[in-house]
N, C-alpha and C positions, 0 to 999 in steps of 0.2 A: 504494500500499499504506499503510495507517495504521498506528499503532503497535500496535495489537492485532491484527495480522495479517488484516485483511479488505482485499480490495483493492475496486476501485470496481465489480466484478460481484458482490460479496457473497460470494466464495470465500473460504474460511478456511485461513490458513497456520498449522501447528502452531507454537507457541513453542519454541525452542531452550533447552536447558537445560545447566548446568554438571554434570558429575559430581561425587561427592565429592572424587576425586583432583584434578581441576582445581581444586576449591574450597581444597583444602589447599595447593597450590601456590600459589595467588593470595595466601592469608593470608602464607605464607612469604616470598613476594616483595614484600609491602606493609610499609613502614617506619612511615610515621605511624600512631600507635596509634589515633587517632581515624577513620583510613580502616579500618583493620582491623575496629573495632568495627562501623563502619557496614556493611560487607560482611558480618560475622557476623549482625547484626540483620536482613537481607534475606534471606540465604540459610537461617538456623536460625530465624527466627521469622516469615518471611513478609511483613516489614513493607515499605511502599512508601518511596520516597525522602523523600517529603515528611513522612511519618510520623516517620521517623527524626531526620531536621533538627529536627523540632519536638518531640522527646521532651525531658519534664524528670524530674529525679530522683523527684519525688513519684509518677510515673506508673508506676514499677518496684517492684513488690512481690516482693522476693527470698524472703520467707518463702512466699508462695503460688505462687512461680514462674511469675508472670504479668506481663505489661506491659499497662497500660490505653492504649489508642490513643483520644484525644479527637477527636472530629470528623474522622474519617478521610474517604475518598472519600465522596461523597453526604452528607456531613454525619453520619455513622455513629459512634457509639461501639463498640468491641469489645475484646477481650481477645486477646492472642497469648501463645503459651508462652515462658517464659524458660529455656533449657538452663543452669541455673546450674553445672554442670561445665566449661561451654566459655565463657561470659560470665561472668567473675567480678565480684565486689563491688569490686576495685580498678579493674577496667576501668571499671566504672560511675562511680565516684566520680571517676575522672581525665578521662573523656572526655563525660560527659553533663551539660550540654547541649552538643551537638557544636560544635567550633569551626570549622565550615566549612557552607557554602550547598549547595544543590541541584547547582548547575552544577559547583562545584568537585568533588563526588562522582563527578557523570556523567564529568568529564575524567579523573579519578584511575582510575575502572574502566576506561574506554576505553583509556587509554594501557597500563595494564597487559594489556589483552586484545590489542592491536597489538603488545606487545613480542614479542621473539624467543622468549620462554618459551611464548606462546600463538598468535601471528601468527593472530589472529582478528579481523576486521572486523565480523562480524555480531552480536556481542554487546553488550548494551547493560545498564546496571545493572538494569533492571526483570527481566533474565533470571535474576537472582538470586532473586526471588520466584516466578517461574515453577519454578525449580529447587527451592526449597520444597516446593511443592505436589506436583511431580512425584515428588520423593524419598520424601514421606510416602505416597502412594499405592504406590510401589512397595515400602515396607516393610510393608504390608497394613494401613495405616490408612483406615478407611472414609472413602468420599467425603464423607459427611455431616460428617465430623469436620473434613475438608480446608475444606469450605465454611464451616464455623463459623470457622476460624482465619483463612482469607482474608477475612472479612466479606462473602460473596457473598450476595445475597437469592435468587439464583436458582440451583438446582441445574445447570442446563444450562450456566451460567457456568464452574462448576467442573468439568464433566463434559470440558471441553476435555482436561484434563490425563490423563485416561484414555487418550486417543488418543495423546498424546506417548510414552507409555512402557507399551507392552502387556506388560510384563514378568508381571504377576499373571494376565493372561489366558492368556498363552502358558504360564504354569506349570501352570494348570488345564487347558489342553488337553492339555498333554504327559501329564499324569496319566491322562487318558482314552485318549489314542491314542499315547501313549510313543514 
């Protein structure tokens, strides 16, 4: 099984996502403010761990509520949303550039997931990004908007998140068959 859920036979495994309640518990249990901010950037903005670690203050536009991602995966530039009600200017000023690297963030997240609070071995930092996409779709955001925020070139890459949480499809189904 590789990181993106395809095994050697090409079968695809759906990504695991954190609920908003799990994420809130994670933030409350996380003491270092730079770890908390990194978790927020992944879950609320859909950023990859490498993008978070390389983030600079000049890439954050609080007025426009956007973060500019320079040379993300595949050498692509893109924008991601900045939820200024949740990620404050004070947090940004205090913690960007981040005071730790990729491995430290992976370990911090993994340790929280293994703790008694969650007791989960199956979650990785990248699951926060998966959660971003799934939660947007659950709230009715069009898949093309989610594709844009994630920086996916192909819609079928983003479409996997439609399968993770069929809430919208179930809602429409129940409107018909109730």
